[in-house]
N, C-alpha and C positions, 0 to 999 in steps of 0.2 A: 104720417100720423102726428109726429112732433110739431110740424108746421101748423096743422089744423088745431092742435091743442094750444099752441102759442097764440094764434089768431083769436081763439075763443077767450083765453085768459086776458089778453090785451083789451078786447072789446069790453070786458067787464071792468078791468082796472081803469079804463078811460072814464068810467062812470063812478069811480071810487067804490067799486063793489068787488069782493073777492069771490073765488070759486065756491066758497062755502058761506057766502053772505056777509062776511066780516068787512070792516073798513080796512084801508091800506095799513094803518099803523096799529091795528088791534091784534093782541095775542088771543089765542084760544084759552079756554079755562085751564088753570094750572093747579095741580095738587102735588104736595110734597109729603114725604114720610121718611123718618130716620129710624135707625136701629132695627132694620127688618131682616138682616142676615146675621144670624147668631154666631156663625163660624168666622166672621170677620171682626176686626177690631173697631170698625166703624162702617156704616152703610147708609145708603139713601135711595129712595125711589122718587123719580120725578115723572109726572104725567102732564103733558101739554096737549090738550085735545085728545087725539087717538095715539099720539106718540108717547111711548113709555120706555124709560131707561132705568138701569140700576148702576150704582157705583159702590164699590167696596174698597176698604182700606186694610192692608196688611202691613205688619212690621217685620223687618229682618235686622240682624246686626252683622257688622263686618268691618273691614278696615276702611278708613277714609281715603279719599283721593289724595295723591301726593301733594297737590297744590292747595288743599284745604284740609289740613290735618286736624282742625278742631271743629269741623262742620259735618253734619249728617247730610244725607242725600234724599232725593225723591225720584220716583219713576212712575210714568203713566202709560198704560196700554189700553187699547180698545179692541174688542173682538166683535165683528159684525156677523151674527149668526143667521143662517137661512130662515130660522123660525120667525125672525122679525121682518124679513123682506126677501121674497123669492129671488131677487137679483143678486143676493149675497151667496158666496160659495164657501164651503168649508176648506180649510187648509191654512197656509201661511198668511200673515196679515196682508190685506190688500192695500193699495195706495190710499184708498179712502179711509181705512182704519188707521193707517199711520198718520194721516193728516188730522183726523179727529184727536188722536192722542197727543200729537205735537202742539195743536192749538190749545188744548186744555193745559198741557204741561207748561207752555210758555206763559199763559195767563197767570198761573199760580206762581211760577218761578220769578217772572219779571215784576210781579206785584210784591214780592218778598212776603207772601202770606205766611209761610212757615219760617219761624226763627231757627234756621238750620244750626246755629251755634249751640242752641239748647238741645240738639240731638246728639251732641258729643258725650260719650260715656267716659272715654279715656283718650286724651289727646294723642293722636298719632297711632292709636292702636284699635279702638273700638268706637263705632258710631251706629246710630239707628239709620235705617233706610225705610222711607215711607213709600209703599207701593199702592198706587191707585188703579183699580181695574174698572173698565167701563164696558157695559154690554147693553144693547137695545133689546127690549122685549117685543116692541112693535114700532117699526119705523114708518111714521106717517108724515115725515118732514121735520126739518129744523133740529136735527140731532146735535148740531154745534151748541146751541143754547141749552138744550136739555142736559147734555153731558156736562157742560161747564157748571150748571147749577147743582147737578147731582154730586159732582166731585167736591165742590166746596162744602155742601151739606154733609157729605160723608167724612170729610176732614174735621168738621166741627163736632161730629158725633164720635170720633175715634178716641179710644182710651188705650194707653200703653198696656201691653201684657206684662206679666211678671217676668223679671229677668234674674236668673240665679246663676252666679259664677259664669257669666257670659253666655248662658243658654236660655232661650225663651221657653216659658211654660205657656203655651197657647190656650190651655184650659182655664187659666185664671187671668182676669184683667185687674189692673189697678184702678184707682179713681183719678189718675193723672191724665189730663187731656193734652192734646197736641198744643205746642206753643204757637198760637196763631195771632196775627195782627190784622192789618187791612185785608178785607175780603173782596175779591174781584167779582164783577158780574159781567157776563158776555152777552152782547146783543148782536145778532146777525141781521144785516140789512141787505136785501137783494134788489137789483135793478133789472126791470124788464121794459125795454124800449125807454120811455120817458118816465116810468113809474118806479117809485121806491116803496118797498113793502117790508114788513117784519113778520117773523114766525111763518115762513113759507110752508105750504103743503108740498108733497112730493111732485104733484103736477106742476106747481109753480117753479120748483127747483129745476125740473127738467128743461124748462124753457127760459131760464135766466140768461141775461147778458153778462152780469157781473155780480159778485158777492163780496161783502166786506164784513168780517167778524171783528167787533171792537170790544176789548176788555177794559172795563173802567173800575176805578176805586170809588169810594163813597164821595170823595171830594171832587169827582169828575176827571181826575187824572187818568190819562190813557196809559195802560201798561202793556198792551199788546194789540197788534193788528194782523189780520190774515186776509189776503185778497184771493178770490177764486173767480172762475169764469173766464171765457175766452176774450171778452171785450175789455179794452183798457178803460180806466176811470179818469176823468178830468179832475183837476183840483177842486172845482165847484161840486162835482159829484161827491168827492170824498168829504168835503165840508158839510154838505147836506146830510150825508149818511151818518157822519159823526154826531151831528146835531140831533138827529132822530134817535140814535143809540143812547145819547146822553139822557134824553127825556124818558125813554122806555126803560132804562136801567133802574130808575127810581121805582118803577112798578115791580120789577123782578126782585129788587133788594129786600122787599118786605118779606119774601119767603126765606130769607136767611136769618130772620129775627128769632 
């Protein structure tokens, strides 16, 4: 069945046509919304075609790491619920969920998006921890890019809760936003035979040879890369995929404004 799907996908791609009629480098329609989860300190919904994801931000306070006494921390987790895709199963985080979380985490961390020193409340004793939770509502492909965009939007939306004597009052929010600087955008490019495409559908993801998720800052600087798929990539493959991602990142960045 997979081989038949692969042949069908490739026959279309060789004519620069996708399974759903798009061109190779064309994203599906994108919609974004922030501030949708009132019980979180920041939240965002991202819809790419039929793919829909949510990101929420929560704050905790605690002791800093011993090697970073004046810096706060960040954690990212993803939960792949069966509601979004019948192939997902309830229980402990799957390998796929762990990879989604780590890719988003690395993009935010390596781009220094959060000024972690400004998360310090009292050096060596108390710092803020920023927790980003990711969940798909409907998985129709390209969760990597959807999660990354939703996480960044949720961080932009986040406001600190009230802190009284080291205890958080989650019922009240301040007007203070997270200390953010350069915002990363992630673009996933997949290779199927000799074709490169962006924003893959589930059918296309299932027959890919290789996948490369590239996280870029506004000036084009690469802050993170994640390779997936069974087939190795040549230096020329990587160069072409990065060039595609660089161009497409400009389209995605407008949703962060």
